[in-house]
C-alpha positions as CSV (number, residue, x, y, z in Angstrom):
1,M,-68.9,-45.1,28.3
2,R,-72.4,-44.5,27.1
3,R,-72.7,-41.7,29.6
4,V,-69.7,-39.9,28.2
5,G,-71.0,-40.3,24.7
6,F,-74.3,-38.9,25.8
7,Y,-72.7,-35.8,27.3
8,I,-70.5,-35.2,24.3
9,A,-73.5,-35.4,22.0
10,L,-75.4,-33.1,24.3
11,M,-72.5,-30.5,24.3
12,V,-72.1,-30.7,20.5
13,S,-75.8,-30.1,19.9
14,A,-75.9,-27.2,22.4
15,A,-72.8,-25.7,20.7
16,L,-74.4,-26.0,17.3
17,A,-77.7,-24.5,18.5
18,L,-76.0,-21.6,20.2
19,G,-73.5,-21.1,17.4
20,G,-76.4,-20.6,14.9
21,C,-77.8,-17.6,16.9
22,G,-75.2,-15.2,15.5
23,F,-76.0,-15.8,11.9
24,G,-79.5,-14.5,11.6
25,D,-78.6,-10.8,11.0
26,V,-79.9,-8.6,8.2
27,R,-77.3,-9.6,5.6
28,S,-77.3,-13.3,6.3
29,P,-78.0,-15.8,3.5
30,L,-81.0,-17.2,5.5
31,P,-84.5,-16.9,4.2
32,E,-86.3,-13.6,5.0
33,F,-88.5,-14.9,7.8
34,L,-85.4,-16.2,9.7
35,R,-83.4,-12.9,9.5
36,A,-83.4,-10.2,12.1
37,K,-85.4,-7.1,11.1
38,A,-83.4,-4.1,9.8
39,P,-83.2,-1.3,12.3
40,E,-85.4,1.7,11.7
41,P,-83.5,4.9,10.7
42,P,-83.5,7.5,13.5
43,A,-86.3,10.1,13.2
44,L,-85.2,13.4,11.7
45,E,-85.5,16.3,14.1
46,P,-87.4,19.3,12.9
47,A,-85.6,21.8,10.8
48,P,-83.8,24.4,13.0
49,D,-84.3,28.1,12.8
50,I,-80.8,28.8,11.6
51,K,-81.3,32.6,11.3
52,R,-82.4,32.9,14.9
53,M,-79.5,30.7,16.0
54,L,-76.9,32.9,14.2
55,R,-78.4,36.1,15.5
56,E,-78.1,34.9,19.0
57,K,-74.7,33.1,18.8
58,L,-72.8,34.4,15.7
59,D,-69.6,33.9,17.7
60,S,-70.1,30.1,17.4
61,V,-69.2,30.5,13.7
62,F,-67.1,33.7,13.4
63,T,-64.9,35.2,16.1
64,A,-65.7,38.6,17.4
65,A,-62.3,39.9,16.3
66,S,-63.1,39.1,12.7
67,Q,-66.0,41.6,12.7
68,P,-68.3,39.6,10.4
69,S,-70.6,41.8,8.2
70,N,-73.1,41.0,5.5
71,V,-73.8,37.6,7.0
72,L,-75.8,35.3,4.7
73,V,-77.1,31.8,5.4
74,S,-78.5,29.0,3.3
75,E,-81.5,26.9,4.0
76,P,-80.7,24.0,6.4
77,R,-80.5,20.5,4.9
78,P,-80.5,17.1,6.5
79,N,-76.9,16.0,7.3
80,L,-76.1,12.9,5.2
81,R,-73.1,11.9,7.3
82,A,-74.6,12.2,10.8
83,P,-77.9,12.9,12.5
84,G,-78.9,16.6,12.5
85,W,-78.8,19.4,9.9
86,T,-76.2,21.3,7.9
87,A,-76.2,24.9,6.5
88,C,-73.8,27.2,4.8
89,V,-72.9,30.5,6.3
90,K,-70.8,33.2,4.7
91,A,-69.8,36.7,5.7
92,E,-67.2,39.4,5.0
93,V,-64.5,39.3,7.6
94,V,-61.3,41.1,8.6
95,S,-58.0,39.7,9.9
96,V,-56.7,40.4,13.4
97,T,-54.7,43.3,12.0
98,G,-57.9,44.8,10.5
99,K,-57.0,43.9,6.9
100,P,-60.1,42.7,4.9
101,L,-60.0,39.0,4.1
102,G,-63.1,39.0,1.9
103,T,-66.0,36.6,2.1
104,Q,-65.4,33.5,4.1
105,T,-67.8,30.5,3.9
106,Y,-68.4,27.9,6.5
107,R,-70.5,24.7,6.7
108,V,-72.2,24.4,10.1
109,E,-73.6,21.3,11.6
110,I,-76.6,21.6,13.8
111,S,-77.5,18.9,16.3
112,G,-80.0,19.1,19.1
113,G,-81.0,22.6,18.2
114,V,-77.4,24.1,18.6
115,I,-74.5,24.7,16.3
116,A,-72.3,21.6,17.1
117,D,-69.5,22.2,14.6
118,R,-68.3,24.5,11.9
119,R,-65.6,24.1,9.3
120,Q,-64.5,26.0,6.2
121,I,-66.0,24.7,3.0
122,E,-64.1,22.1,0.9
123,P,-64.4,21.6,-2.9
124,E,-66.9,18.7,-2.5
125,D,-69.3,20.9,-0.4
126,T,-72.4,22.2,-2.2
127,C,-72.2,25.7,-0.6
128,A,-71.3,27.3,-4.0
129,T,-74.6,26.3,-5.5
130,E,-76.8,27.2,-2.4
131,S,-79.1,30.3,-2.4
132,Y,-78.4,32.6,0.6
133,E,-80.5,35.0,2.6
134,P,-79.4,37.6,5.1
135,I,-79.9,36.9,8.8
């Protein structure tokens, strides 16, 4: 009987010791010296040369059929939602039928030195307040 009690006490103490391992994260109520260290934010890659990227691959933002002209680009800014950079690009484009559509503005996301994504601007985008330069 003593032997069974010893094994039960051993298992309970092992369970308590191992169960406490998961509670030492950054947001735990433990003292600072018992918490895990906060992870370092990823290093920001150098600012891309967006003008060169657009001169080489303008079709990654505008289709060739839209015949983009008067292409302007803003200064790249660090992306707040993901690693990488964002910039605003606008140009005068035409429809498939050749009818002028006016100026279209896109927000492009740059990751790893390439344009990873583009989307039309939304009201919460800051593209309206950006300063633009021709490519």
